[in-house]
C-alpha positions in Angstrom: 2.2 -45.4 82.8 -0.5 -46.9 80.6 -3.8 -46.6 82.2 -6.1 -49.6 82.3 -8.4 -50.5 79.6 -11.9 -50.5 80.9 -13.7 -53.9 80.1 -17.6 -54.1 79.8 -19.3 -56.2 82.3 -20.6 -59.7 81.3 -23.8 -60.9 82.8 -23.1 -64.3 84.4 -24.8 -65.9 87.3 -23.8 -64.9 90.2 -21.3 -67.4 90.6 -18.8 -66.5 92.9 -16.0 -66.1 90.9 -12.8 -65.5 92.6 -11.5 -62.4 91.8 -9.2 -62.4 89.0 -6.2 -60.7 89.8 -5.5 -57.8 87.8 -3.0 -58.6 85.0 0.5 -58.0 86.1 1.4 -54.7 85.3 4.8 -54.3 84.5 4.7 -50.9 85.4 4.1 -49.8 89.1 0.6 -48.2 89.8 0.8 -44.5 89.6 0.7 -42.9 93.0 -2.5 -41.7 94.2 -2.8 -38.1 93.2 -2.4 -35.8 95.8 -5.2 -34.5 97.6 -6.5 -31.4 96.4 -5.2 -28.7 98.6 -7.7 -27.3 101.2 -9.3 -24.2 99.9 -7.7 -21.1 101.6 -9.6 -19.8 104.4 -11.9 -17.0 103.6 -10.1 -14.0 104.5 -11.3 -12.4 107.6 -13.5 -9.6 107.5 -11.8 -6.2 106.6 -12.8 -4.0 109.6 -13.9 -0.4 108.4 -11.1 1.7 108.1 -10.5 3.6 111.2 -11.5 7.4 111.1 -8.4 9.5 110.8 -6.7 10.7 113.9 -8.0 14.0 114.6 -5.2 16.6 114.1 -3.1 17.2 116.9 -4.1 20.4 118.8 -1.9 23.1 117.6 1.0 23.4 120.0 1.2 26.8 121.7 3.8 28.9 120.2 7.1 28.8 121.5 7.7 31.4 124.3 10.1 34.2 123.2 13.5 33.8 124.1 14.1 35.6 127.5 15.5 39.2 126.7 18.7 39.2 128.2 19.2 42.0 130.7 20.8 45.3 129.5 24.3 45.2 129.8 25.7 47.3 132.8 26.6 50.8 131.6 30.3 51.1 130.9 32.2 53.1 133.5 32.7 56.6 132.5 35.4 57.3 130.4 38.3 59.0 132.0 38.5 62.5 131.2 40.5 63.4 128.1 44.0 64.7 129.2 44.5 68.4 128.3 45.8 68.6 124.8 49.5 68.5 124.7 51.0 72.0 124.5 52.5 72.5 121.0 56.2 71.8 120.7 58.3 74.9 121.6 59.9 76.6 118.6 63.4 75.3 117.9 65.6 77.5 119.8 67.7 79.8 117.7 71.1 78.4 116.6 73.9 79.5 119.0 75.9 82.5 118.1 79.6 82.0 116.9 82.1 82.4 119.6 83.4 85.9 120.2 86.4 86.7 118.1 89.6 86.4 119.9 91.0 89.6 118.4 89.1 92.8 117.2 90.8 95.3 115.3 89.5 98.8 115.0 91.4 101.3 112.4 90.8 103.8 109.6 90.8 101.0 107.2 87.7 99.4 108.8 85.3 101.8 107.3 82.0 102.4 109.5 81.4 100.7 113.0 78.1 99.4 114.4 75.3 98.6 112.6 73.2 95.5 113.2 75.0 93.7 116.2 75.1 89.9 116.5 73.1 87.9 118.8 74.1 88.3 122.7 76.2 85.4 124.0 75.6 83.7 127.4 78.3 86.0 129.1 80.4 89.1 129.0 83.9 88.4 128.3 86.8 90.6 129.2 89.1 92.1 126.2 92.4 93.9 126.8 93.0 97.0 124.8 96.0 97.2 122.7 97.2 100.2 120.5 99.6 99.9 117.8 100.1 102.8 115.7 96.9 103.8 114.3 95.1 100.4 115.0 93.2 99.5 118.2 93.0 95.8 119.1 90.8 94.1 121.7 92.3 90.8 122.7 90.4 88.2 124.6 91.2 88.1 128.2 92.4 90.8 130.8 94.2 91.2 134.3 93.7 94.2 136.5 95.5 94.6 139.8 97.1 91.1 139.5 93.8 89.4 139.1 92.0 87.9 136.2 88.8 89.6 135.2 86.1 86.8 135.4 83.3 86.1 132.9 80.0 88.0 133.9 76.7 86.3 133.0 74.7 88.1 130.7 71.7 89.7 132.8 73.8 89.9 136.0 75.8 92.9 134.9 75.0 96.2 136.8 77.3 99.1 135.4 76.8 102.4 136.6 76.5 105.4 134.4 79.7 107.1 133.4 78.2 110.6 134.6 77.6 109.1 138.1 81.1 107.4 138.8 83.3 109.4 141.2 87.0 109.6 140.9 87.4 108.4 144.4 85.8 105.1 143.6 88.7 104.2 141.2 92.2 102.9 141.9 94.9 105.5 142.6 96.8 106.2 139.2 99.8 104.2 138.6 102.4 106.8 137.4 104.6 104.1 135.6 101.4 102.6 133.9 100.4 105.9 132.8 103.8 106.6 131.3 103.7 103.7 129.1 100.2 104.4 127.8 100.6 108.0 127.2 102.6 108.0 123.9 100.3 105.3 122.3 97.1 107.1 123.5 98.3 110.7 122.3 99.4 109.2 119.0 96.0 107.7 118.5 93.9 110.5 120.0 95.8 113.8 119.6 92.7 115.8 119.4 91.1 114.3 122.6 94.2 114.6 124.4 94.6 118.3 123.6 91.2 118.7 124.8 91.9 116.8 128.1 94.8 119.3 128.7 92.4 122.3 128.4 90.3 120.6 131.0 93.1 120.3 133.4 94.8 123.6 132.6 95.3 126.5 135.0 93.0 128.5 132.9 90.0 126.6 134.0 88.0 127.7 136.9 88.1 124.0 138.1 91.1 122.2 136.9 90.5 118.4 136.5 92.7 115.4 137.2 93.3 113.3 134.1 90.9 110.7 135.6 88.1 113.3 136.1 89.0 114.5 132.7 88.4 111.2 131.1 85.2 110.7 132.8 83.9 114.1 131.7 85.1 113.7 128.1 83.2 110.5 127.7 79.9 111.6 129.4 79.6 114.6 127.0 79.9 112.3 124.0 76.7 111.4 121.9 75.4 108.1 121.0 75.1 106.7 117.2 74.5 103.1 116.2 77.1 103.6 113.4 80.2 105.9 113.4 83.1 106.5 111.2 86.9 106.3 112.6 87.1 109.9 112.5 84.4 110.3 115.1 86.7 108.7 117.7 89.2 111.5 117.8 86.9 114.1 116.3 84.5 114.4 119.4 81.7 112.7 117.5 79.0 110.3 118.7 79.9 106.7 119.1 78.1 103.4 119.8 78.8 101.4 123.2 81.9 99.5 121.7 83.4 102.9 120.5 82.5 104.9 123.8 84.1 101.8 125.9 87.4 101.7 123.7 87.6 105.6 124.3 86.9 105.5 128.0 89.4 102.4 128.6 92.2 104.4 126.5 91.8 107.7 128.6 91.7 105.8 131.9 94.8 103.6 131.1 96.5 106.9 129.9 95.4 108.4 133.5 97.2 105.3 134.9 94.0 103.3 136.0 93.6 99.8 135.0 90.6 99.3 132.7 89.4 96.8 130.0 86.3 96.2 127.7 83.6 93.7 128.4 81.5 92.6 125.6 79.0 89.8 124.7 78.7 90.3 120.9 75.7 92.9 121.5 76.8 95.1 124.1 79.9 96.4 125.7 80.8 98.2 128.8 84.1 99.2 130.9 85.4 97.2 133.8 87.9 99.5 135.8 90.1 98.7 138.9 88.4 100.1 142.3 90.0 101.9 145.0 90.0 98.6 147.1 90.9 96.6 144.4 87.3 95.5 143.2 86.1 95.6 139.8 83.9 98.7 138.9 81.5 98.3 136.1 80.9 101.6 134.1 78.3 102.1 131.2 79.8 104.5 128.7 76.3 104.9 127.0 74.4 105.8 130.1 74.4 109.3 131.4 76.0 110.7 128.3 74.7 114.1 126.9 71.8 113.6 124.7 72.5 114.1 120.9 71.5 117.6 119.7 67.9 117.8 118.6 67.2 118.0 114.9 66.1 121.5 113.6 62.3 121.6 113.4 61.0 121.4 109.8 60.4 124.8 108.1 56.8 126.0 108.2 54.8 125.1 105.1 54.3 128.3 102.9 50.8 129.9 103.0 48.8 128.6 100.2 48.5 130.8 97.0 45.3 132.9 96.7 42.8 131.8 94.1 43.2 133.7 90.8 41.3 136.8 90.3 38.0 136.4 88.1 38.5 137.9 84.6 37.1 141.5 84.5 33.5 141.7 83.3 33.0 143.1 79.8 31.7 146.8 79.5 27.8 147.1 79.1 26.5 147.4 75.7 25.6 150.7 74.6 
């Protein structure tokens, strides 16, 4: 829009002049300017800053956590069991079974020595004589009854010297005749000695049974022995003496066998009432002769005489 041009006033008499309408303005009048905005109200007075809040009083320290009560003492430990005993040593291996047949002859060399381990029981062995060989075979029958096995430790033989002839079975003449040839062929020297014991020249003639007991009771004992000692009157061990006594009793007509457990041997003979009589051929025998004492040591040699003193100087 074009603003109106101001016109200077003309002095005229105050004649009422009708107002001259303003020339037409082809443009519409500008709108009234908007009233100025009201001034902003003054800001409210700022109150003085509030004093800072006093620091909060220190909080009391936290109470310590309650101490838990001591746990109850554990129950006393059960007493320690006694220490287990050490394992027992392994038992020694079982000894091998006894031989079914044992042979003794001049070809066998030396008998005895270190015997084997004892078995659990004594087993009966029957005597056999074939030429110059003695055999012992497992199992024996006396008086029609089998001789039973005897547990080791339960044997109770009596010494040969204490056996009475009346305790043994009456001699069987037929049995004695069957054994005489074999025994006399094996032991000619011993049988000759038995004949002397029962001869009329003796003050007390012995029966074949008593002579057999006497012959064995006078033998010595030796752990090792040679075949020649059997007929030569020498010392024998338990097996040799048992074989000798069994052979002489069979020759006299009394049933007998050898009992052995691998370490020891004794004789079982038929008793007067059909019982089995145990005889220890190594007990009650004559002790072996004492060894001669050592000769006395020669007296010590006198010290050598001192050399003669030289003659005094003239």
